[in-house]
N, C-alpha and C positions, 0 to 999 in steps of 0.2 A: 646483409640487410638487418638481421637481428642485432648485430654488434652496433650498427649505426643508431638503431632505436634505443639501445641501452645508453649510448653516449648522450643522446638527446635528453633522455630522462635524467641522467646524472647532471647535465648542464642546467637543469631546472631546479635542482636541489636548493640553491641559494634563494630562489623565489619561494620555494616551499617553506623555507625557514622564516622568511619575512611574513608570509601568510599565516604561519603557525603562531608567530608572535602576536599578530593582530587579533586572531581568533582567541588565543589564550588570554590576552588582556581583556577582551570582552567578557569571557567566561569568568575571569577573576572579579570583574566589576559586579557581576551577578552574585558570585559566591560571598563577597564581603558586604553586599548590600548597597553599593553605589547605584546599581541598576536594580529595580524592584521587580520581583516576580509576584504575580497575583494569584491567590487561591480563591476558590469559589465554594459556596455551600452545596452546589450540585456536584456529584462525583464526575471527575474528568479523567479519561484514559487516553494517553497519547501513544500513537504508533508511528515510528519513524526509523531513521537510520543516520549514520554519520558518513555515508559515502554518496557520491553521485552515481546515478544509474539505478536500475530496478533491483529491489530486494524482495519484492512480492508484497508491498504494502496493501494494495487493494484487496487481494484475496484474504489477507489476515484481518483487515477491517471487516470484511464481509463475514468472516468466521465469527467475529465478536457480535456482529449484528444478529446472526442466526442464533447465537448463544443467548442473547439478552432480550430480543424483541418480543418474545411471548410473555415475559414476566415484568418487563419494565417499559416505561415510555422513554425512548432514546432519540438522540439526534446525532448526526454526523456533521462535523464542521471541517471544511477543507479550504485551502487557499483559492482553489479554482484556477489552477495553472492554465495560462494561455486563453483565458476568457477575455471577452471584449468589453466587459462591464467593470465598474468600480464599486468599492464599498461593500456593505452587507447586502446579501440577497438570499432569500429563502426560496428554495426550489418548489415548483408545483408541476402539475401535469402538462403545462404549456412551456416549461423551461426548455431552452435549446442549448446546443453546444456552445454557441456564441455567448449565451447568458452566464453559464456556470462552469464550462470546461468539460472534458471528456469523462474523467473518473467520477465526479459528482453526478453527472447525467446518467452514467451507467448505474450508479448506486440508487438513484431515485427511480429509474425504470425497473430495476430488479426488486426494490423494496418500496413500493409506492406509499405504504402506510407509515413510514418513519419520516422524521424531519431531516432534510438535507439542506445545509446552508453553506455559503461561501463568504469568506471575508479574509483579506490579507492580514488584518489586525485581529488576531485570535481572541484577545481579551474582550474587544468590542463584540465579536461574534458570539462568544459564550454568553455575555451579558444580555444581548438581544434575544438569544434563544430562551434564556431563563426568564426574562421579563415577559415574553410573549406566550409562555407555556408554563403555567403553575404546576402542571402534572409532570414536568420533566424530571426524570430520574437519573440520567447519565448522558454525558456528552463524549463522543469518540472523536478525537482529534487526528486527522489524517495528515501525516508527514509534518510533524511539529516538534521533532526532537531538538532542533536548534532554536525553536521559538521560545526562548526562556522567559519571556514576559508572562507566560502562564506557568503556574506550578501545578502539574497534574498530580492526582492522587496515585496513579500508576503510570510509570513511564516504560514503554515496551520498545526495546531496541532490536531491530531486525538486521541480521548479518548473513550475507549470501555465502553459502558453503563454498562456492567456486571462487570467491574473492574475500577470503577471511581478512578482517581488518587488522589482525595482528601481524600480517605480512605486507601490509600496504603502506603507502607514504602519503603525505599531505599533498593537496593540490599545489601547483600544477604537475608535479613529478609523479603523483599517484592519484588516488580517487577519494582520499579522506577529506571531508568537509571541515573537520576539526581534529586536534590532536587525539591520540588514542585514549588519553585519560578521560575523554568525554564519555566513554562507556560506563564510567563509574556512576553516572546519574541514573542509569537504568535500574529498574526493579526487576524486570524480566528481560532476558536476552534469548532470542530465538534464532537458531541457525536454520536458515531457510533453503529451499530447493535442494535438499539432501538427496543423494541417490537412494533408491529403494533397497539396495543391497548393502547399505552401510554396515560395516562389521563392528562388533562390540568393542574391539580394540580402538577403532577410529573414534567412537564416542568418547572413550577415556582420554585419547590423545588430544582431541579438540577441547574437552572440558579442562584439562590441565593447562593447555596453551592459552586459553582465554583468560585464565588467572583472575577469576571473578571474586568479589567479596562475599562473605557469608550471607549477607542480606539479599544477594542477587540469585535468581533462579534461572537455570539454563534449560532450554527446550530445543528439540529438533523436529522440524516439519519437512514434509515433502509435498510435491504438487500432484494432484489427481485431476483427471478430466471427466466432466459429466458428459451426458449424451449430447452430441452435436445437434444443432438445429439450423434450418434454413433461415436466412435473414429476409425480412419483409420490408418493403418500402416504408420509411417513416418510423421504424421501430427496430431496436437492436435486442429486444427481449423475445424469447421463444413463443411463436404461435403454435408450434408443434415440435415434438422431438421425434426424430427418425434415425434409423441406422444409416450410417454413411453408405451411399450407393458405391458399388465397386468402381474403382478408377485406377487406371494405370499411371496417370500423370496428375500430379497435384501441385498447384501453385500455392505456396505458403506465403501469405501477405501479412507482414508484421510492421508495426510502428511502435515497438517497445524497446526497452533498454537492453535486454538480453535475449535476442531471438534465437541464438544457437541452441540454447537449452530446449526451447519449444520444438525445434527441428528434430532433436534427438527424442524428445518425449512422444511425439505423435507417431513415431515409427511403430509403437506398440499397439496403435489402434487402427492402423491401415493395413492393406494387403502387403505382405512381405515383398511382393514383386513390384510394388508401386515405386515410382520415382518422385522425388520432391525437388521442386524448383523454388528456391527462396527468392522473395522480392521484399527487400527490407527498406524501411524508412526510419528516420530518427524518432526518438521517443516523443509522444504527443504531437506527431507531425500532422499538420492540417493539409489535406489533399487538395492541390491546385488542379486546374484543368489539365495542365501538362502531366501531372501525376496520374490523373484518371486515364488519360490517353495511354500512358505507359502501362497501366494495369490492364486496360482493354487489349492492347497489342500483345502483352506478355501472355495473357490467357489464350488469346486467339492463336498464338504460335504453337501451343501445346497440342500434340496429337490427341485424338479421341481414344478412349473415354477419359474425361478430365473433370477435375473439381478445383475449386478455390476455397481455401480454409483461412480464416482469420481469427483474431482474438475479440473478446467482448469490447475491450477498450477501442480497438480499431473500428469495430462495427459502428460505434456511435459516431465516429468521424466519417466513415464511408457513407452513412446515411445522410450526412450533411453535404456531401460532395455531389456535384451535378455532372451528368454525362456518362455514368457507368452504362455499359452496353447491356441489352436484355440478356445476352448470353452469359455475361458475368453474374448478373443478379439471379438468374435461374439456377446457377451452379455454385452460389456463394453460401458457405456454411460457417457458422460461428462455433468455436470450441470453448465452452465454459470451463473455467479452472477453479478448483477448490484446494484448500490445504488440508492435510491430515497429519496428525502427530505420529512420529516414528514408533513411539512406545505407548500402548494403551494407558498404562499407569500415569504417564506424563499428561495425557489429555485430561484424565480425571482430576489430577492435581491442578492443572491450569484452569479448568472450568470452575473448580471450587474456589480458587484464589480470586478469580475475576468476580464471580457472582457473590462471594462473601463480602468483597469490598463494596460492591454496589448496594447490597442489602444493608450493610452496616452504616452507610453514609447517605443513602437516598431518603426520600420522604417516607419509605416504608418504616425505617427505624425511627423517624420522627413521630409517626403515628403511634408506633409501639411505645415510645417514651412519653407520650402525652402532649397536650397543647402547650404546656409551659416551656417544654424544650424547644418547640417550634418558635416561640417568641424570642428565646435567647440566642438562636442561631442567626448570624448575619451573613451577608454576601461576602464579607472580607475574611471570615473565619476559615482556617485551613482544614481540609477534610482529614479524618483520621487515616493515617497512612498504614498500609498493611505490612510495611517492612519492620523488622524487629531490631535492627541496628541502624543508627543514624549515619548519614553520609559523613565520610571523613573530610 
């Protein structure tokens, strides 16, 4: 079976070559100026990847939100994947999954005081955010590494530890969205989802294998889980946090790109004698009535005592689904996830890098420089980049 799978992947290599030529030509057009990248007077930080599948974008964007929101007026701009609306839309307390998509809805519910907007055309989205808020200090772009019509001040590339891009192939034979050379555009590269027991030798091996330029900084993060909370009807944010009640049987419901990692991770927060029954759906899956029946039946088939655990992203979509049984809702817990840096000195360096860039390029530095500087800056000027060596 494995040999057949390898043969199938090898048969797809010619298609990968054609795909790589097309993507490489597009990137070349941006590199030589045939296609234009737009800079903005407001600082822009992009978080993304060059692979299909989850690398932990949302927890890393949330880390940036927590880092910056107390000192700066910030906005998060996303494409709004799988939403049913078009164009630019600024989220408010009445926004729904249908309006803005699951991840922006999760972001708005967790951080109601920040601006969250969706627009497939990021240039237009940033401009609308800047035009509507003169106090705006920084825009965080979610999943925009390939959206080269915007030239961010900081480009953050996320790489899954379990699927290092240096060992991957282009679509459709592999998971790469663009040739490996695309990583050269990143200012910061973060190896995500690292095992907590990663050895010093492994840090050095990965650092060498990634073969980054001197202007690029490499970081390592891991996933941590906050206190679980019961889901309430109409909301996927915690109304209370409680310790997980003891359960011998747990239904793990996920609609994310890499569910196996979560299955391993939650073993550390549940009873060692508990059993886990995974129920997986595709990433960003919208739950149909048939799916809801499957969830109800799967949970009902588990012996007592039992619980159902899901992710924050899935919780936003479950709340939009109709027909969940009372038994499921009464035993449904959400497990919030955060990222943490593997090395404390790296966290300090990363935080200083990000806040230093925003301070230098936001309205704070304009006010420090005087009104004359404010007059001379235009929306088409490029922000000062924190990198010390220009791109090759």
